[in-house]
N, C-alpha and C positions, 0 to 999 in steps of 0.2 A: 888419342882416345877415340874408340868407337863412336860413330853419331848417336847410336841408340844409347848410349850410356852419358851423352851430355847432360850438363845441369838443366837445359831446357826440356829435353825429354823426360829426364826425372820429375820435373816440375808437371809436365803434363800428365804424367803416368799417376802421380799422387793425385792431382787435381779429379782426374777421371775416378781414381778411387773413392774420393771423398764424395763426387756426385753419384756414384753408384750406392756409396753407404746411404747417403740422404735420401736416395729414391725409394728406400724401403722404409715403409710407414710405421714399422715397430721401432726402427732406431730414432726415427724423428720423434716419434712420442716420447722414448725413454730420454733423449737428450733434451725435450722441451721440459720433463717431470723433475729430470736431474737439476735443471737451473731453478725451476720454481720451490723445488723442496729444499733446496739448498738456502733460497732467501727467506722462505716461509718457516722454516723449522730452525736453522743454525743461526740467522741473522737475531730473531727474536732472543735466542738463548744467550747470544754475545751480548745484547742490551741489558738483558736481564742481570747477566754477571757484572756487569759496570754498575750498575743499580746497587750492587752489593757495598761498593766502595764510595758511593756518591753522597754529598750532605744534600738531602731536600730541603725545599723551601718550607718555612714555619718552624717547628719545634724543634727539629734535628740541628737547625743553626744556632739556636740558643744552648742547646746540651753539648755540642762540639765547640762552639767559639768559631766556627769557620763560616764562610758564604757557602751559599747554595752553589752547587756545580763542583766543587772542591772535591778531592779524594781523600778518603781516611780509612784507617781500619778501626775506627771507635764502634762502629755497629757490631763488629766480631766480638770485641772486648766487652761490650755493653751486654750483648745476648748470652755469651758462654761463660763469663767470668766475672759477674759482677754479684757479690755475696750481701751488698746491703740491702736488707728488707727483703732477704731471699729472692731478688729480682731474677735472676737466672734460673733458679731453681723453679720460681711460679710460672715465668715466660715461657720456659724452654725444656728444660730438663724432665719435670712432672709432665707436661703435655705429650712430651716424646714418649715416655713410658707407658701413659695412657693410650696413645696411639697404637703403641706395638701390642698391648694387651688386648685392645679391642680387635685389632687386624688378624691377630693368631686366633682368637676366640671364634669371630666370626666365619674366618676359612674354615676352621674345624666344624662348626655348626653347618655351614653350606655343604661341605662333603658328606658329612653325616646324614644329612636330610635328603639332599639331592641324590646322592649316590644310592641310598637306601631304596627311594621311590624308584630311580631308574632300575636297580635289580628286581624289583617287585614288578615292575612292567614287562621287562624285557625276559626275566628268565623264570617266571612263575606262571601259574595259572590262575592268578588274581582275579576277581571280578571287577567291572567297572574302569577296566583300564582306559577306554577312550575319554571318559569324563576327567579321570585323574591326569590324563596325559595333556588334553585341552587345558584344563584350568592350572597346571601347574607353572605354566610360564606367566600367568597373570601377575604375580609379585615383581617380575622384572618388567613386564610392559608398563605397570603403574609406576609413578614415581618412587623413590625409595622413601621419601617422607610421608607418603600415605600410610603406611603401616607405623611410622612413629607417632603422626598425628593421633590415628586410631588407638594407640597404646597408652598416648597420654589421656585423650578423652574417654577411655574406659577405666583406666585403673586412676586418675588423680583422686585427689581429696585435700580436704582443708587442713590436715595434720602434716603435710609436707609441702615444699617449694614456698616462693613467694607469692603472694595474693592469688592463690589458687582456691577453686572451687571444687564441689564434689562431681566426680564423674559418674558415668552409669553404676558402676559395680557399688559404689559409696550410698548413691542416692537411691536405686532400685533395691539391692540386694542387702545394703547394709554393711557390705565387706569393706573395711578401709586396709587397702594394701601398704606395706611398710615403704619408706622412702628409696631403698636400695632395688625393690623390685619396680617402681615407677621411673626413676630417674637414675641416671648415672651409667657406670660400665656393664651391668647386666641387660637392659632394655637395649641400648645402643648396639651391643655385640649380637645379641638376637635378632633385633630387627633387620641388620644389615645381613647378617647370615641367611635370614629367610629370603631377605631380596636377591641375592647373589645364588641362593640355592639353583635356579635354573641354569647357572653355569654346568654345575656339578652333573645336573640332570641330563642335559645336551651332551656334554663330553663324555661323560663315564657311560650313559646309555647308548650313545654312537656305537662305542667299542663293543659294549655287549649284545647290541643288536646284531653286530656283524661278525662278530667272534665264530670261528670255526669250532663246532660243538665236538670234536672227534676225540680232544682230550678228556673232556669231562665224561662221553659216552666209554670211553676205554677205562678210565678210573671206575665208572659204575658197575660195569661188567666185571671189573675184580673185586666187586662188592666192597668198594671204599665209602667211608661213611660221608654222608653229605656235607657235613660241617667241615670235615677233612678236604673234600674236594674244593669247597668254598675257599678255603684259606691258604690252600697249598697250590691251586690252579687258578680258579677265578681272579682273586685279589691279585696275585702277582701280573696277571695281563692287563690287569685295568690300572695297574699303579702309576704309570708314566702319566695317564689320565688325571688321576688323582692329585699328583703331585702338580702338574699345570694348574690345575683348578685351585688348588690352595694358594699357588703364588698369583694367579688372575685375581683372586679373591682379596688377597692379602694387598695387593697393589691398589684394588679399588676401594677397600675399606680405609685404607690409609689416606685417601684423598677426599673422603666422604666429609661433607659440610653441613647439608640439612639436617641429617638425622643426628648428630651431635649437638645441633644447636636447640633441637626441639626438645631433645631428651637429656642434655647435657647441662645445659646455661642454667636452669631453674635451681639446680644445685650445686653450680660452679665446677662442674666436671668438666675439664677443657682439654681437647686434643689439639694438635698441631694446626689443622686448617681452622678451627674457629679461632685461637689465638693469631694465626696468621692475619685473618679477617679483621681482628681488633687491632693490630698493629699498622695496617693499612693505613688507618686515619692519621696516625700522628708521627710515625716512626718506621717509614718505608723500607728504610735500608736494611733493618732487622726483619722485616716482613719479607724481604726478598732473600735473606739467607734463609728463612725457613723453606723458602721455595726450591732453593737450590737443595736443601736438604733432603726434600721429597722427591726431588728429581734423581739424586743419587741413588736412594732406595729403590725407585723404579727401574734404573738402569742395572742396579745388582739383581733385582728381580728378573729381569730379562736375561742377563747373561746365565743365570742360576737356571733358568727354565729351559735356556737353549741347551745348556750343559746336560741337563737331566735328560731331556727328549733326544738330544743329539746322541748321547751314550747308548741310546737305545733303538737305534734306526734299524737294526735287523731283528728286532723282537717281532717276528711275524705273527699277526693276530687274523690275517684274513689269506685264506689260501684257497685251494680249489674247494670252495665252502661245502660242508657236509650239509646234506638236506635234512638230517636230523637235529632238531632242536631241543636242547636238555632244558625241559622246564620242571621246576619244582612244584610237585602237588602240595597245596597248603592243606588240603583236607578241611577238617572242622574248622580250623582257623581262618578260612578263607573269606566268608562273609565277613566275620566280625573285624577282621584286619582290614580289609577293604572299606566297610562302613567307618572306621576309625579315620582312617587316611581322608576318605571324603570329606569328614566332618571338620577335621583340621583345616583341609583346603578351604572348605566354605569359610570357617573363620578368618583365614589368612586371606581369601580374595575375594570375598563376598561380603560379609559383614561389615568391612569397613565402610562400603559403599552407602548401606543402611544407616551405619552411625554417623556418617558425615551430613548425610540426608536429615536426620533427626536433629543433629546438634545445630543446623542452619536455620531451624524454625522455632527454637526454643527461645521466649524472650527473658527470662530469669535462669541463670546457669545453676544446675543442679535440681530443677523442678521439671520432671518429664510429665506433668498432667496436661490433658489434653486442653485445658483453659490456659496453659502457658506457652501454647504453640500458636504460630501465625506464619503466613507466608510472606509477610512485609518485607523481610530480607531479602526476597527473590523478586519481589513485584510492589513493594511497598512505595509510598512517596511522602516527604517531609518526616523522615525518620527520627531526625535530630529533635524534633518538636515533640513528637508523638511517643518515643521509646527512648529518646537519650542516648541513641546507638549510632555510633560511626559515622558513615555516609549519609547523605540526606536521601539517597533512593535506593531501592533494591538491586541487586547486581544485574538483572535482565534489563532495568530501566537507566542503568547507568550508563552514559557515552564513554566513562572511563575505561569500564572493562570491556565493551564492544570493541574500542579503539587497541586496547592491550590484546585482545582475542585475537582481531584482524593483525596486528603487528607479529604477533607469536606466529600465527598460520603463514604468514608472508614469509618471515624469517626461516621458519622451518621448511618451506618450499625451496627457498634459494639455497639454503644448506643441504638440504637433499638432492636438488639438482645438480649443484656443483660437485659435492662429494661423491655422489652416485655416477655421474657421467665421467668424473676423473678416475674412479675405482675401476670402471670399465674399461677405460684407456690405459691404465697403469697396467691392469690384468692382462691385456692382449699384449703389451710391449714385454712385461716379465716372460710371459708364457711363450711368445714367439722367439724370445732372444735369451730362453733360460740357460744359465749357466756362464753366460758372459760376465764380466765385471760390471758393467754398467747396469746391467739388470739385476744383478745382485744389490747393487749400491741404491737403486731405486725402491726396490722391494723394501729395504732395510729402511730408509727415509720416510717411505709411505706408512710404515708402522711405528716410525719414533713418536708421532704424538700421544700414541697409546701409553708411552711411558709415564709421560708427565700427567701428574694428578689436575683434574678439571679446575679448582680453583688456582693451582699455580698456572696452569697455562693460560687461564684468563688473567693473571697477574703478569704474566711474560707479556702478552700482547698489549696489555696496559702500559707497561713500559716503553714497549714499542711505539705506541701512539703517541706517547708524550714527545718523542724524538720526530714524529712526522704530521706535521700541523692539519694535513687534509684528511687523516685517517681518524675518523672517529663516527658515532651514531650506528645508523643500520649498516654502513659498510664494515664497521670496525666488528660488529656483532657477525655479521655475515661471513667475514673473513675467518674469524676466529673458530665459529661452529664448523665451517666446512671444512679447515684443515683438522679439526680435533676427531671430526668423525670420519675422515678420510680411511683410516686403517680398518674400521668395518667393510666401508664400500671395496677398499681394494681387495681385502682378504676374500670377499667374495667374488670379485671380477677375477682374481687370480686362479682360485679354485675352480670358477666356471669354465675359464678358458683352457685349464690343464686337462680338462675332461675333454675337450674337442680334439679330433685329431686334425693334423695340418693338412691330411688329404682335402677334408673337406674346403677348405678355402682354396687350394691349389687349383681344383677344376676350375674355379671361377677366373683365377689368375690367368690360366691358359688361355682362356676365351676372352680375356681384355677386360674383364668387369673391373671398374674403378673400385678403390679401398673403400670409400663410405658407402657403396652400394652393397659390398660384401657384407659389411657390419649390419647395415640397416636390413638387408635382405635375405642374409643366410646365417651369419653368426648370433644376432641379439634375438630372431624367433626361436631359435633352437635353444638357447639357454635362457628364455625370457625369464622364467619364474627365478631363477639364480640371481641374474641381474636386478630384477625389480626388487629382489630382497635387499640388495646394495642400496637401493633408494628408500625403501621403507624403513630401516632401523635408523638411519640419520634423520628422518621425518619424526618419528615417533620420538627417538632421544631427545631433539632439540623442543618437541612441545614440553616435555616435562623436565627440562633443564633448569638447574638453579644455580650450581657451584661454578659452572662454567660462565654464566653471565652476571653474577652478582656484582663482581668489582668493575664491570665495564658498562652497564645498563646507563644511559644518561639520567634517567630519573626511574624512581621504584615502580613507576606507574606505565612504564614502558611495555614490559610483558607481564603475563599473567602469574609467573612463578615469583616474580619479584614483587608483585602486585599482593600476592598470597602472604609473602614474608612479612611485608609491610602493615598488613591488617592484623597478623597474629603478634607483632611485636607490639602493636598499640592496643592488643587486647580485645579486637573487634572479632571475637571467635565466631558469631554467626555468619559474618561476611566471609573470612577464612575458610571456613568448613565449606561453605556454598560454591567459592572460587574452585577450591580444592576438587569437589566433586564435579564442578563444570570441566576441568582439565581433564580429568580421569575419564570421564564420559567422552570427551572428544578424541582422546588417544586411543580408547577402545574403538571408537566408531570407524576411525581412520585404518586402525590395523584390521578391524573386520571387514571393511569396503574393499580395502585392497586385496585382503586375502580371499574374498569370494570372487572379485573381478578378475584378478590375475592369476591365482593360486599362489602368489608370492607369501612367504611366512618369516615371522621375526627370528624363529630358530636357526634358518638358513644362514641369516646373517650375523647372529651371534657364534653359532657354532663351525660357520665356514662349510 
């Protein structure tokens, strides 16, 4: 045997190849995140699957006749096939149908509203475009339950729901809305559709803005009618974005928790997320089965989305771009249409803020006279003695509120730092080793948390923490938030790195510049705005998050959103509205400040 083919030489060569592979920063990053993501995504998923078959301490022991920790199929039989008292229908099948109805309707509303506004802004000469474009993303920046609270506050009346008072419409204008308009399917679907409409605006608007106008120009020269151009040319081009938007909004609406709680619970209209939360208190096994159902829907949606977009990879929409932009002249309809849209956006994005401020200063619900208003719910003391209302002090003097605000800001900062930094590193590794098997794995695993509904994701980490004694409190919240928000940050990082030519870094490599200096002095400054967007979106999302943390917070006073939920459940409407307004203002201030200082914007994080 030749000496160079001996086992020793082969071992030396293999060791050399391994050292050379590990000496490449992109390879090390991919290997590290492959291990981390396998642990942080697949392991919690496996523990959740085990929880479906496990008897838990408490009520499940008496129901099954088994001891805690034993395995059983009882949870499946109980949830899916129990006819007694219509248990299965009430606990699973009806909420499932409600979830499907809400998700489909909200998706259609989001596409219709967001897509129409995107078309008007990018393809017409409509007035007030700058205002419309700036304000339209507000419903996404603000918590989803903002519109839900606004809707309830504005339209509620004593004729519907349990222990309700008159809202603004009934008290001021004497208009009593019917129950179906205030609570249940219609308002839940409408509010979720308006909340996620910015998805459609960003995705569809991006394609419309960058679309080559040659096809439309050619059709115009041939004197084709404008509506025929719209339906035969423009809409087919944006169809992939419309389908992607539908699937994304469907998945997000399916996992929504706060909106169905506010607008569904008063009339006993339940969806999977609200039923799952209720089942967590006594029958965890059935609750985890619901988690699995929602994850299956999420996985199916992702596969469908990839199939839809993957089949259109060669549908070119951007070429040697025509300098001519085909804009529709709205003529006499321009100003009226623009004013209608501006008024609608003000109602959706601005009026809720004034409503929350108004509701936070009235003493007796339904009375909006000046004599019934006070600032005591903000700065008052001894409120229990003077007003018989909730907490003893106003929220600005309440140490629990400031503690929750500090905790929320700290949690948001940690989640943003971990998710944002991880997103940049994942983006670097995926872009530099693009096309390799490990790059594809890491890219897929980094997006995997997006498949899981927020409430289900929190439940998964709750089940994992029950098996790891030291995982709890702030650490559990920070870990859950960081992993959940990683898809947004990683998508931003991947897109930023793919825009950079490798030649920029190669020049520094030749001169012997270390990798960390190349990142800090070359790559990050060039793509600073996009990278910072990867930090901004987790920060803003964490501050307004409720569904993800509601199951795993140590107490309801830990963060502002769960404190708000607690006050609302107790009927302390003034405190709830005040805290809601405080959360919104903090989120808007953070977003505005970061945008002005760095140029980063939330739409880059959402739309990639």
